[in-house]
C-alpha positions as CSV (number, residue, x, y, z in Angstrom):
1,M,-19.7,4.9,8.6
2,E,-16.7,3.8,6.5
3,A,-13.5,2.6,8.1
4,N,-15.1,1.3,11.3
5,G,-12.7,-1.6,11.5
6,W,-14.9,-4.1,9.7
7,T,-14.7,-5.5,6.2
8,A,-17.9,-5.5,4.0
9,N,-18.3,-9.3,4.8
10,E,-18.1,-8.6,8.6
11,R,-20.7,-6.0,8.3
12,L,-23.0,-8.5,6.5
13,D,-22.2,-11.0,9.3
14,F,-23.3,-8.5,11.9
15,Y,-26.5,-7.7,10.1
16,F,-27.6,-11.2,9.1
17,S,-26.0,-13.9,11.3
18,R,-28.6,-16.1,12.9
19,Q,-28.4,-16.3,16.7
20,G,-31.4,-18.6,17.5
21,S,-34.3,-16.0,17.4
22,Q,-37.5,-17.4,16.0
23,L,-40.4,-15.0,16.0
24,V,-42.8,-15.9,13.1
25,P,-42.6,-18.2,10.2
26,Y,-40.4,-16.8,7.5
27,S,-42.8,-17.0,4.5
28,W,-45.5,-15.4,6.6
29,F,-43.4,-12.3,7.3
30,L,-42.6,-11.8,3.6
31,S,-46.2,-12.4,2.5
32,L,-48.2,-10.5,5.2
33,E,-49.9,-7.3,4.5
34,K,-50.5,-4.6,7.1
35,A,-53.6,-4.9,9.1
36,D,-55.3,-1.9,7.5
37,S,-54.1,-2.0,3.9
38,E,-52.7,-4.2,1.1
39,E,-49.2,-2.8,1.7
40,L,-46.7,-5.4,2.5
41,F,-45.8,-5.4,6.2
42,S,-42.1,-6.0,5.2
43,G,-42.1,-3.1,2.7
44,D,-39.3,-0.6,3.0
45,A,-41.7,2.3,3.9
46,H,-43.3,0.4,6.7
47,I,-40.0,-0.8,8.0
48,R,-38.6,2.7,8.2
49,K,-41.8,3.9,10.0
50,L,-41.0,1.3,12.6
51,G,-37.5,2.6,13.1
52,F,-35.7,-0.3,11.3
53,I,-33.3,0.1,8.4
54,P,-34.1,-1.6,5.1
55,H,-31.3,-3.3,3.3
56,E,-30.6,-4.2,-0.4
57,R,-30.7,-7.8,-1.4
58,H,-27.6,-9.9,-1.3
59,P,-27.4,-13.2,-3.3
60,V,-26.0,-15.2,-0.3
61,R,-26.5,-13.2,3.0
62,N,-29.8,-11.5,2.2
63,P,-31.5,-12.9,-0.8
64,D,-35.0,-11.7,0.2
65,G,-34.0,-8.2,1.1
66,L,-34.7,-8.3,4.7
67,P,-34.2,-5.3,6.9
68,I,-31.0,-5.0,9.0
69,G,-31.0,-7.4,11.9
70,F,-33.9,-9.6,10.5
71,V,-32.8,-13.0,9.7
72,L,-33.8,-16.5,8.4
73,D,-33.3,-19.3,11.0
74,S,-33.8,-22.8,9.7
75,S,-33.0,-24.8,12.8
76,A,-35.7,-27.0,14.3
77,P,-35.3,-27.1,18.1
78,P,-37.4,-29.7,19.9
79,V,-40.9,-28.5,20.3
80,E,-40.6,-28.5,24.1
81,V,-38.1,-25.8,23.8
82,K,-40.8,-23.5,22.4
83,K,-43.8,-24.4,24.7
84,G,-43.0,-21.6,27.2
85,F,-43.4,-19.2,24.3
86,L,-46.3,-20.8,22.6
87,G,-48.2,-21.2,25.9
88,P,-50.1,-24.0,27.5
89,D,-53.1,-23.8,25.3
90,Y,-51.4,-24.0,22.0
91,S,-52.4,-26.9,19.8
92,M,-49.3,-28.5,18.4
93,D,-51.4,-30.0,15.7
94,H,-51.3,-26.6,14.0
95,Y,-47.5,-25.9,14.6
96,P,-45.9,-24.3,11.5
97,T,-43.0,-26.2,10.0
98,G,-40.2,-24.7,8.0
99,D,-37.9,-21.7,8.3
100,W,-38.4,-18.9,10.9
101,L,-37.8,-15.1,11.0
102,G,-35.9,-13.8,14.0
103,L,-34.1,-10.8,15.1
104,T,-30.4,-10.2,15.8
105,C,-28.5,-7.6,17.8
106,A,-28.0,-5.6,14.7
107,A,-31.7,-4.7,14.6
108,C,-31.4,-2.6,17.7
109,H,-27.7,-1.6,17.5
110,T,-27.5,-0.2,14.0
111,S,-28.3,3.4,13.2
112,E,-28.3,6.0,10.5
113,L,-28.2,9.7,10.2
114,T,-28.7,11.9,7.3
115,F,-27.4,15.4,6.5
116,K,-28.2,17.5,3.4
117,G,-29.1,14.4,1.4
118,E,-26.2,12.1,2.5
119,T,-26.7,9.1,4.7
120,Y,-24.2,7.9,7.3
121,R,-24.5,4.3,8.7
122,I,-23.5,3.9,12.2
123,D,-22.7,0.2,12.9
124,G,-23.1,-0.7,16.6
125,G,-25.0,2.5,17.1
126,A,-28.2,3.2,19.0
127,A,-31.1,2.3,16.7
128,M,-34.5,4.1,16.3
129,A,-36.1,0.7,16.4
130,D,-39.7,0.5,17.8
131,V,-39.8,-3.2,18.8
132,E,-43.1,-2.5,20.8
133,S,-44.9,-1.3,17.6
134,L,-43.2,-3.9,15.4
135,L,-44.8,-6.7,17.7
136,S,-48.2,-5.1,18.1
137,E,-48.6,-4.3,14.4
138,L,-47.4,-7.8,13.6
139,A,-50.1,-9.3,15.7
140,R,-52.7,-7.0,14.2
141,A,-51.6,-8.1,10.7
142,L,-51.8,-11.8,11.7
143,R,-55.3,-11.4,13.0
144,A,-56.5,-9.5,10.1
145,T,-55.1,-12.0,7.6
146,A,-56.6,-14.9,9.6
147,E,-60.1,-13.3,9.6
148,D,-60.4,-11.5,6.3
149,D,-61.0,-13.9,3.3
150,N,-59.6,-11.5,0.7
151,K,-56.5,-10.7,2.8
152,Y,-56.0,-14.3,3.5
153,G,-56.3,-15.2,-0.2
154,R,-53.5,-12.9,-1.2
155,F,-51.4,-14.1,1.7
156,E,-51.7,-17.7,0.6
157,Q,-51.0,-16.7,-3.1
158,R,-47.7,-15.0,-2.2
159,I,-46.6,-18.0,-0.2
160,R,-47.4,-20.3,-3.1
161,Q,-45.6,-17.9,-5.5
162,A,-42.5,-17.8,-3.4
163,A,-42.3,-21.5,-3.3
164,A,-42.9,-21.7,-7.1
165,G,-46.1,-23.7,-6.3
166,D,-44.1,-26.4,-4.6
167,I,-45.8,-26.2,-1.3
168,D,-49.0,-27.7,0.4
169,T,-51.0,-24.9,1.9
170,T,-53.5,-27.2,3.3
171,G,-54.0,-26.3,6.9
172,L,-52.3,-22.9,6.5
173,R,-55.2,-20.9,7.8
174,E,-55.6,-23.1,10.8
175,E,-51.8,-22.6,11.6
176,L,-52.2,-18.8,11.1
177,T,-55.3,-18.8,13.4
178,A,-53.6,-20.8,16.1
179,Y,-50.4,-18.8,16.1
180,T,-52.0,-15.4,16.2
181,P,-52.9,-15.6,19.9
182,V,-49.3,-16.4,20.7
183,M,-48.3,-13.0,19.2
184,E,-51.1,-11.2,20.9
185,K,-50.3,-12.7,24.3
186,L,-46.6,-11.7,23.7
187,V,-47.8,-8.1,23.1
188,A,-50.1,-8.1,26.1
189,R,-47.4,-9.5,28.3
190,N,-45.1,-6.5,27.8
191,K,-47.7,-3.8,27.2
192,A,-46.8,-0.8,29.3
193,T,-49.2,2.0,30.3
194,H,-47.2,4.5,28.3
195,P,-45.7,3.6,24.9
196,Y,-42.0,3.5,24.7
197,G,-41.8,5.1,21.3
198,L,-38.9,5.0,18.7
199,G,-35.4,4.1,20.0
200,R,-36.3,2.6,23.3
201,L,-37.2,-0.8,24.9
202,D,-37.6,-2.2,28.3
203,A,-35.5,-5.3,27.4
204,F,-35.0,-6.3,31.0
205,G,-38.7,-6.1,31.7
206,A,-39.6,-8.2,28.6
207,I,-37.1,-11.0,29.2
208,L,-38.0,-11.3,32.9
209,N,-41.6,-11.6,31.9
210,Q,-40.7,-14.3,29.4
211,I,-38.5,-16.2,31.8
212,C,-40.3,-15.8,35.1
213,E,-43.9,-15.8,33.8
214,A,-44.2,-17.5,30.4
215,S,-41.3,-20.0,30.3
216,L,-41.7,-21.1,34.0
217,G,-45.5,-21.0,33.6
218,I,-46.1,-18.9,36.7
219,P,-48.6,-16.1,35.7
220,E,-48.4,-14.3,39.0
221,N,-44.6,-13.5,38.3
222,H,-45.8,-11.0,35.7
223,R,-44.7,-7.3,36.2
224,E,-45.5,-4.3,33.9
225,A,-42.5,-3.7,31.7
226,N,-42.4,0.1,32.3
227,A,-38.7,1.0,32.3
228,P,-37.7,1.7,28.6
229,V,-34.1,2.6,27.9
230,S,-32.2,3.6,24.8
231,Y,-30.3,0.9,23.0
232,P,-26.6,1.2,24.2
233,F,-23.9,1.7,21.6
234,L,-21.6,-1.3,21.1
235,W,-18.1,-0.2,20.2
236,D,-15.6,-1.1,22.9
237,T,-18.1,-3.1,24.7
238,P,-16.2,-6.4,24.7
239,M,-13.2,-4.5,26.5
240,L,-15.3,-2.9,29.2
241,D,-15.1,-4.3,32.8
242,W,-19.0,-4.3,33.1
243,V,-22.0,-3.9,30.6
244,Q,-25.6,-3.1,30.7
245,W,-26.9,0.3,31.7
246,N,-26.7,-0.7,35.3
247,S,-23.3,-2.6,35.2
248,S,-25.1,-5.8,36.0
249,V,-23.2,-8.2,33.7
250,E,-19.6,-9.0,33.4
251,K,-19.2,-12.1,31.2
252,P,-19.8,-11.7,27.4
253,I,-21.4,-15.0,26.9
254,F,-24.0,-14.3,29.6
255,R,-24.7,-10.9,28.2
256,N,-25.2,-12.4,24.6
257,V,-27.3,-15.4,25.6
258,G,-29.4,-12.9,27.6
259,E,-29.7,-10.7,24.6
260,V,-30.9,-13.5,22.3
261,L,-33.4,-14.8,24.8
262,G,-34.8,-11.4,25.0
263,V,-35.3,-11.3,21.1
264,F,-37.2,-14.5,20.8
265,A,-34.8,-17.3,21.1
266,H,-36.4,-20.0,23.2
267,A,-35.4,-22.2,26.1
268,Q,-37.1,-24.9,28.1
269,L,-37.0,-24.0,31.7
270,T,-39.4,-26.4,33.2
271,G,-38.6,-30.0,34.0
272,K,-35.3,-31.3,35.0
273,P,-32.0,-31.4,33.0
274,E,-32.4,-35.1,32.3
275,S,-35.7,-34.3,30.7
276,G,-34.5,-31.4,28.5
277,Q,-34.3,-28.4,30.9
278,F,-32.2,-25.6,29.3
279,E,-32.3,-27.0,25.9
280,S,-32.6,-23.9,23.8
281,S,-32.7,-22.4,20.2
282,A,-29.7,-20.0,21.1
283,R,-26.7,-20.4,18.9
284,L,-23.7,-20.0,21.2
285,N,-21.1,-20.4,18.4
286,Y,-22.6,-17.6,16.4
287,L,-22.9,-15.3,19.4
288,H,-19.2,-15.9,20.3
289,R,-18.1,-15.3,16.7
290,L,-19.8,-12.0,16.8
291,E,-18.4,-11.2,20.1
292,L,-14.8,-11.6,18.7
293,Q,-15.8,-9.5,15.7
294,M,-17.2,-6.8,17.9
295,R,-13.6,-6.3,19.3
296,R,-12.7,-4.8,16.0
297,L,-15.5,-2.4,15.7
298,Q,-14.3,1.2,16.0
299,S,-16.3,4.2,17.2
300,P,-17.6,6.4,14.3
301,K,-15.5,9.4,13.4
302,W,-17.2,12.8,12.9
303,P,-17.7,13.2,9.1
304,S,-16.1,16.4,7.7
305,P,-19.4,17.2,5.7
306,L,-21.0,17.8,9.1
307,G,-18.6,20.7,9.7
308,E,-14.8,20.9,10.5
309,I,-13.9,20.4,14.1
310,D,-12.4,23.6,15.7
311,I,-9.1,22.1,17.1
312,T,-8.6,25.0,19.5
313,K,-12.1,24.8,20.9
314,A,-11.8,21.0,21.1
315,A,-8.6,21.2,23.1
316,R,-10.1,23.6,25.7
317,G,-13.1,21.1,25.8
318,R,-10.7,18.3,26.5
319,E,-9.2,20.3,29.5
320,L,-12.8,20.9,30.9
321,F,-13.8,17.2,30.4
322,A,-10.7,16.1,32.1
323,Q,-11.4,18.4,35.1
324,N,-15.2,17.7,35.4
325,C,-16.1,14.5,33.7
326,A,-13.2,12.0,33.5
327,Q,-13.6,10.8,37.2
328,C,-16.6,8.9,35.9
329,H,-16.2,8.8,32.0
330,N,-12.9,7.1,31.2
331,M,-11.0,9.2,28.5
332,R,-8.0,8.4,26.3
333,D,-4.6,9.7,27.3
334,D,-2.2,11.4,25.0
335,Q,-1.3,8.0,23.6
336,G,-4.8,7.2,22.8
337,Q,-5.2,4.6,25.6
338,F,-8.0,4.2,28.1
339,E,-7.4,3.7,31.8
340,M,-7.5,0.0,32.4
341,T,-8.5,-2.0,35.5
342,S,-5.9,-3.8,37.6
343,P,-5.3,-7.4,36.3
344,N,-7.8,-9.9,37.5
345,S,-7.1,-13.4,38.8
346,L,-6.6,-14.6,35.1
347,G,-4.2,-11.7,34.5
348,H,-6.5,-9.7,32.2
349,T,-7.3,-5.9,32.2
350,F,-10.4,-4.2,30.9
351,I,-11.5,-0.6,30.2
352,R,-12.5,1.0,33.4
353,T,-16.1,2.1,33.8
354,T,-17.8,3.7,36.9
355,A,-21.1,2.6,38.4
356,V,-22.7,5.7,39.9
357,P,-25.5,5.2,42.5
358,F,-28.8,6.0,40.9
359,Q,-29.9,8.3,43.6
360,K,-26.6,10.2,43.3
361,I,-26.7,10.8,39.6
362,G,-30.4,11.6,39.7
363,T,-31.5,10.2,36.3
364,D,-34.7,8.2,35.9
365,Q,-34.6,5.5,38.5
366,Q,-37.3,3.1,37.1
367,M,-34.9,0.7,35.3
368,I,-32.8,0.1,38.4
369,V,-35.6,0.0,41.0
370,N,-37.4,-2.5,38.9
371,F,-34.1,-4.6,38.5
372,I,-33.2,-4.5,42.3
373,T,-36.7,-4.9,43.7
374,R,-38.4,-7.5,41.4
375,T,-38.9,-10.9,43.0
376,A,-40.5,-14.0,41.6
377,K,-41.3,-17.6,42.4
378,P,-38.5,-19.7,41.2
379,G,-40.6,-22.7,39.9
380,D,-38.3,-25.4,38.4
381,L,-35.3,-23.2,38.7
382,A,-35.4,-23.6,42.4
383,G,-33.2,-26.7,42.1
384,V,-30.6,-24.9,40.0
385,L,-30.5,-22.1,42.4
386,A,-29.7,-24.3,45.4
387,L,-31.7,-22.1,47.7
388,D,-30.0,-23.4,50.9
389,S,-26.6,-23.0,49.6
390,N,-24.2,-20.4,51.2
391,E,-23.7,-18.8,47.8
392,T,-27.5,-18.3,47.2
393,K,-28.0,-17.0,50.8
394,A,-25.1,-14.5,50.3
395,K,-26.7,-13.2,47.1
396,L,-30.1,-12.8,48.8
397,S,-28.5,-11.1,51.7
398,A,-26.7,-8.8,49.2
399,F,-29.9,-7.8,47.5
400,Q,-31.6,-7.0,50.8
401,D,-28.6,-4.9,51.8
402,T,-28.7,-3.0,48.6
403,V,-32.5,-2.2,48.7
404,S,-32.0,-1.1,52.4
405,K,-29.0,1.0,51.5
406,F,-31.1,3.0,49.0
407,G,-34.1,3.4,51.2
408,L,-36.4,1.1,49.3
409,P,-38.9,-1.4,50.9
410,P,-37.6,-4.8,52.0
411,L,-37.8,-7.4,49.2
412,E,-40.7,-9.8,49.2
413,I,-38.8,-13.1,49.5
414,E,-41.3,-15.4,51.1
415,G,-41.3,-18.2,48.5
416,K,-39.6,-15.8,46.1
417,V,-36.0,-14.8,44.9
418,P,-34.8,-11.7,43.1
419,A,-35.9,-12.1,39.5
420,A,-32.3,-11.1,38.4
421,M,-31.2,-14.3,40.1
422,L,-33.7,-16.3,38.0
423,L,-32.5,-14.6,34.9
424,G,-28.9,-15.6,35.8
425,A,-29.9,-19.1,36.5
426,A,-31.8,-19.5,33.2
427,V,-28.9,-18.0,31.1
428,S,-26.3,-20.1,33.1
429,G,-28.4,-23.3,32.5
430,V,-28.6,-22.6,28.8
431,I,-24.9,-22.1,28.5
432,E,-23.8,-25.1,30.5
433,R,-26.2,-27.4,28.6
434,D,-24.8,-26.3,25.3
435,L,-21.2,-26.5,26.5
436,A,-21.7,-30.0,27.8
437,G,-21.4,-31.3,24.2
438,E,-18.6,-28.9,23.3
439,L,-16.5,-29.9,26.3
440,R,-17.0,-33.6,26.0
441,N,-13.9,-35.6,25.6
442,R,-11.7,-32.4,26.0
443,S,-8.7,-32.3,28.3
444,E,-9.0,-30.2,31.5
445,A,-6.7,-27.6,30.0
446,E,-8.8,-27.4,26.8
447,K,-12.1,-27.1,28.9
448,R,-10.6,-24.3,30.8
449,E,-9.4,-22.4,27.7
450,I,-12.7,-22.8,25.9
451,R,-14.7,-21.6,29.0
452,E,-12.4,-18.7,29.7
453,D,-12.5,-17.5,26.1
454,L,-16.4,-17.6,26.1
455,E,-16.4,-15.7,29.4
456,G,-14.0,-13.0,28.0
457,H,-11.4,-13.9,30.6
458,R,-13.6,-12.5,33.4
459,D,-13.3,-14.1,36.8
460,G,-16.8,-13.5,38.1
461,G,-18.1,-11.6,41.2
462,F,-20.9,-9.4,42.3
463,P,-21.8,-6.4,40.0
464,P,-20.7,-3.0,41.4
465,L,-23.6,-1.7,43.6
466,L,-25.4,-5.0,42.8
467,G,-26.9,-3.3,39.7
468,A,-28.1,-0.2,41.6
469,G,-25.8,2.2,39.7
470,Y,-25.9,3.6,36.2
471,K,-22.8,2.9,34.2
472,A,-20.6,5.8,33.0
473,R,-18.5,4.5,30.1
474,P,-16.0,6.1,27.6
475,L,-17.8,8.6,25.4
476,N,-15.9,8.1,22.1
477,G,-18.5,8.1,19.3
478,V,-21.3,9.5,21.6
479,W,-21.9,12.3,19.2
480,A,-23.7,9.7,17.0
481,T,-26.0,8.2,19.6
482,A,-28.8,10.7,20.5
483,P,-31.3,11.0,22.2
484,Y,-29.2,11.1,25.5
485,G,-29.3,9.6,28.9
486,H,-30.0,5.9,29.5
487,A,-33.8,6.7,29.1
488,G,-33.3,8.7,25.8
489,A,-35.0,11.7,27.4
490,V,-32.6,14.4,26.3
491,P,-32.6,15.3,22.6
492,N,-29.1,16.5,22.1
493,L,-25.7,17.0,23.8
494,Y,-26.2,20.7,24.2
495,Q,-29.3,20.0,26.4
496,W,-27.5,17.3,28.2
497,L,-25.0,20.0,29.4
498,L,-27.9,22.4,30.6
499,P,-29.2,22.4,34.1
500,E,-31.9,19.8,34.3
501,E,-34.8,22.4,34.7
502,K,-33.8,24.0,31.4
503,R,-34.1,21.0,29.3
504,A,-37.0,20.3,27.0
505,D,-39.7,18.2,28.6
506,N,-41.2,17.0,25.2
507,F,-39.8,16.6,21.7
508,F,-40.4,14.5,18.6
509,V,-38.3,11.5,18.0
510,G,-37.9,9.7,14.7
511,S,-36.1,12.1,12.3
512,R,-32.8,10.9,11.1
513,E,-31.8,14.3,10.0
514,F,-28.7,15.4,12.0
515,D,-28.3,18.7,13.8
516,P,-24.5,19.1,13.9
517,I,-24.7,22.3,16.0
518,H,-26.5,20.9,19.1
519,V,-25.4,17.4,18.2
520,G,-28.5,15.3,18.0
521,F,-31.3,14.7,15.6
522,S,-34.0,17.1,14.4
523,T,-36.8,17.2,16.9
524,E,-39.4,18.9,14.7
525,P,-42.8,17.1,14.3
526,H,-43.3,15.0,11.2
527,G,-45.8,12.3,10.1
528,D,-44.1,9.3,11.6
529,A,-42.5,11.0,14.7
530,F,-43.1,9.9,18.3
531,H,-44.0,12.7,20.7
532,F,-41.7,11.9,23.7
533,R,-43.0,13.5,26.9
534,T,-41.8,13.5,30.4
535,H,-45.3,14.1,31.9
536,D,-48.8,12.9,30.9
537,D,-51.9,15.0,30.1
538,Q,-52.6,15.3,33.8
539,G,-49.1,16.5,34.6
540,N,-48.0,13.3,36.3
541,P,-44.5,12.1,35.6
542,I,-44.3,9.2,33.2
543,P,-42.3,6.3,34.7
544,G,-39.0,5.8,32.8
545,N,-39.3,9.2,31.0
546,S,-37.5,11.6,33.4
547,N,-35.0,14.0,31.8
548,R,-33.6,15.1,35.2
549,G,-30.3,14.2,36.8
550,H,-26.8,14.4,35.7
551,S,-27.0,18.1,36.8
552,G,-25.2,20.4,39.1
553,P,-21.5,21.2,39.9
554,G,-19.1,19.4,37.5
555,K,-21.9,18.3,35.2
556,T,-23.9,21.3,34.0
557,D,-22.6,24.5,35.8
558,F,-20.7,25.7,32.8
559,S,-20.8,28.9,30.8
560,D,-22.4,28.6,27.4
561,E,-18.9,29.0,25.8
562,Q,-17.6,26.1,28.0
563,R,-20.6,23.9,26.9
564,W,-19.8,24.5,23.2
565,Q,-16.1,23.6,24.0
566,I,-16.9,20.3,25.6
567,I,-19.3,19.5,22.7
568,E,-16.5,20.2,20.2
569,Y,-14.3,17.8,22.3
570,L,-16.8,15.1,22.2
571,K,-17.3,15.5,18.3
572,S,-13.5,14.8,18.0
573,Q,-13.7,11.5,19.9
């Protein structure tokens, strides 16, 4: 959408700024064919099928025409940083040198909608990206190229042509053969019983498997990543009091480092600080710059070609929203301002959000149950956690109290800690190691100012409900973010306002053609669509796919006329 608060250059910054993600050698990505054809893996048609958005070439920011959120990273972190990702059996004799291809937040937080031949870009929106299929198809393509002589020959020729012949490809096939199992193990580590489909990812599950299992080298810490959620929209995020679907993170730099570790930045978590522990490929300076830019991102405005907004109907919808929804979903007042929190210890206020206990709201519980009940052996993070400290004991007690409060089985903590604490320790360690150089030779006042700026002037503290509640945030721009609910299990706003038993229990995801009446995307089947279902073929509920909840008095007990009025109001926001 135009006039979103960003300049053209800022938009390119969001799309193509490197953050430290390194997934696969750059030249390989551009030269690979799909596993089952000679079509380029990076071709626009294939990229669109995977739910990502192709982008035109730009002489400086995108000379090779990468999709949005795909980026070249030329940094070369110490090899130890990548060993947790590469695995203990990887032979460093075949480690690829040169540039790497990684992902940025824009890959999963940029969307498009089409209507009658026109395309509308939604920066910061909920993408249709299917990261699960991207990785599995990439692994298949690497395997096919390594094993098929003709396919490998074309692959090598493209790499040589791109380098104008100025490259030694001796050993390239050995490098490809050695790296392919790395990708295959990554796919296997996060493979769920049921595919996520377009527009969803179990990001917490994947990052916890990377940190607790792979990076710490403790295979028994593995858990199935079976709680996919939609990609949250980003406008206003820097000003919210808490972020993540379960209100589990407060400080921006913690959220952002966690994000980039989840999309293939690498960190050394074994050993001790003096031997390189917490060295990483994450680029905190770029992450912070994008965080500041995100403050200027505005929510998308309803385009008039989708239909003019009925002002009278929207006004009545505003009244209904204020009466029924605003106690959870913060709304602007007559001056256009959101309700703010009370000033914290640093004197700063933030847009109020509400954490609603997951059992009270009734939406799919898998994400929260996984988050608050997962425990893992701490390995070399035990020293950082200071397990005998009063602070750590208080956190452990708080987790036990939380699972007890919600009637869940007691945590298994013999030799283990909540996995969320390990994530926090890893992210904190990466940040502190990076900051050590930045803060060296600074005055105490300068150190305090730099740290407070990175932390978004938050003062810390336990998350509301310790991550056991789903976050209700302001809904400006929500019209552009279907499917709805944190699990992406409801196709449009109209169905979100229906009683839960009347919602569709299956529909097709993947079309970008917008339905301005019901406010969502077309759910008709088409060639590349993903068939979303709440139940499997045997009639069993699929974990992570429930379309129930957010139903009953004050949520769905409206007349049809009132539903359309609320929808009209949300279109106007």
